[in-house]
C-alpha positions in Angstrom: 99.4 -176.4 33.4 100.1 -179.2 30.9 99.8 -178.9 27.2 96.4 -180.3 26.6 96.8 -180.7 22.8 98.1 -184.3 23.1 97.5 -184.9 26.9 95.8 -188.1 28.0 95.1 -188.9 31.6 96.2 -192.4 32.6 95.9 -194.7 35.5 99.6 -193.9 36.4 98.6 -190.2 36.4 95.7 -190.9 38.8 97.8 -193.0 41.0 100.5 -190.3 41.3 97.9 -187.6 42.1 96.0 -189.8 44.6 99.2 -190.3 46.5 100.2 -186.6 46.2 96.8 -185.2 47.1 95.4 -187.7 49.7 98.2 -190.1 50.6 97.6 -193.8 50.7 95.7 -196.0 53.1 98.2 -198.5 54.4 95.9 -201.3 53.2 95.5 -200.0 49.7 97.6 -201.4 46.9 97.6 -198.8 44.2 100.0 -200.8 42.1 97.6 -203.7 41.5 94.7 -204.0 39.1 92.6 -201.1 40.6 90.7 -199.8 37.6 87.4 -201.2 38.7 88.0 -201.2 42.5 85.8 -198.6 44.2 87.5 -195.6 45.7 86.0 -196.5 49.0 87.5 -200.0 48.7 90.9 -198.3 48.0 90.5 -196.2 51.2 89.6 -192.9 49.6 86.5 -191.1 50.9 84.8 -188.1 49.2 87.2 -185.4 50.8 90.2 -187.2 49.4 88.6 -187.3 46.0 87.8 -183.6 46.1 91.5 -182.9 46.9 92.5 -185.2 44.1 90.1 -183.4 41.7 91.6 -180.0 42.7 95.1 -181.3 41.8 93.8 -182.7 38.4 92.2 -179.4 37.6 95.3 -177.4 38.4 97.6 -179.8 36.5 95.5 -180.4 33.5 93.6 -177.1 33.2 90.1 -178.6 33.2 87.1 -178.2 35.5 85.7 -181.0 37.5 82.6 -180.3 39.6 82.1 -181.9 43.0 79.3 -184.2 41.7 81.6 -185.5 38.9 84.2 -186.4 41.5 81.7 -188.1 43.9 79.8 -189.9 41.2 82.9 -191.5 39.8 83.0 -194.7 41.9 86.1 -196.2 40.4 89.5 -195.1 38.9 88.2 -196.3 35.4 85.2 -193.9 35.7 87.3 -190.9 36.8 89.9 -191.5 34.2 87.2 -191.7 31.5 85.7 -188.4 32.7 89.0 -186.6 32.8 89.8 -187.7 29.3 86.4 -186.6 28.1 87.1 -183.1 29.6 90.6 -183.0 28.1 89.1 -183.9 24.7 86.5 -181.2 25.0 89.2 -178.7 25.9 91.1 -179.6 22.8 88.3 -178.7 20.6 87.2 -175.6 22.4 
């Protein structure tokens, strides 16, 4: 588990975890400007996002429920949610 006192979840973190947890669709370009591209547009369905969420939970020591993961339609939304949870964990 990471030290959450200064931890911030970034697009690079999400890209790394997406590749580790779910692999990459051959047509997906995770290196481009993907912040506002839907996960479906990137080739990731709900099962891949659940796998990704599990990796985020283990690595960052936060909880993400299934609805949170499936409601986040874009990387920007998921990154924002993860950072909110990290901030909450710091004050807890």
